[in-house]
N, C-alpha and C positions, 0 to 999 in steps of 0.2 A: 327816932333812933334807927340807924341803919344796921341791918344784920347781913352778915356775909355767909354765903353758902360755900362750904368747903367742897371742892371737887377733888375726887381721888385721882391721883396721878397714875396714868396708865403708861406703860412703857411703849414707846413708839417703835414700830418695826422699821428697819432700815433696809432698803433694797438698792442694789447696784445696777445701774442702767448703762449698758455699753451700746450706744446707738448714735449714728450721725444725724445731726439736725441741719436743716437748710433754713436760711433766713426767709421769712415769708412776708411779713408786713409789720409796720409799726403802728400801734393804736394808742390813742390817748385815753386816760381815765375819764369817766363822766363825773358829774357832780356828786355821785354816791360811791365813787372809787370803784366803778365796775368797768370791765372791758367786754365788748361784745365780739363774737367771732365773725359775724357778717355773713351775708348770703353766699358769697363765693366759696369761702372755706367750708361752710356748712354743707353746701352741695357737693363739694369735693370729697369730704369725709363721708357723706351720705351714700356715695356710690359704692363704698366698700362695705359699710354695715350701718344699719339704722341705730344711731346712738341715742341712748336714753339719758345718760349722765356722763360726767367726766371725773376720773380720779385725779387728784391734784398732788403732785410731788414737788417738793422744794429741795433744791440742791444746797450743798454747803456754801457755795458762792452766791446763792440767791437766785439761781436759775429756777424757772417754774416750768414743769412739764404737765400738760394736760393729756391724759390717756382716755380715749373714748371707752365707755363701758356700756354693757347691757345687763339686764337682770335675767336670771334663769329661773323658771318655775321650780318650786321646791321638789316636785315629784320627778324632775329631771336632773336635779343637782347630784344625785348619787353617781351618775355617769362620769361627771367631772371630778368627783372625789375618789374614784377608784382608778388608779393608774393602769391596771390591767384591762379594764373595760374600755377606757378611752383609747388605749393603744390599739386594741383590736378593732375598735370602731374606725379609727383613722386609717389603719391598714386596709380594712375592707373598702373604705371610700377611695383610697388610692388605687387599689386593685380594680374597682369598678370603673374608675376614670381611665385606667389602662386597658379596659375591655377584657379583664381577666375574670370573667364570670362564668358560671355554669348553671344550667337549668336543673331545678329540683323537681322530680316527678311526684314524690310523696312528702309533702311538707311536714306532716305530723311526725313521721319517723325521723326526718332530718332534724327537727327541733328537739326530739328526745335525745339524739346523739350529742347535742351541744352540751 
């Protein structure tokens, strides 16, 4: 006798993506209905960021979008969960890139003022 496990239905989040796509390549499914990215595309994507996984999005018309993703250690996740902190961090990195830095003589007193 077969038993069926009931899966609770979770509400799927819908995201809107406004981005232009360029045709890249046509790939066939293998015998297990898989598509491989191939070395060329993997190298191209790897130049931007070391990808660990891909988020998969399916459009209403059946389009599939693969978004490269990486994992963040749990002890660093708070930075990305706090808009004020990530905003300050991005601003600081931008200023450093524009050479808008200043030397701090007394690091302890500087950190206390933060």
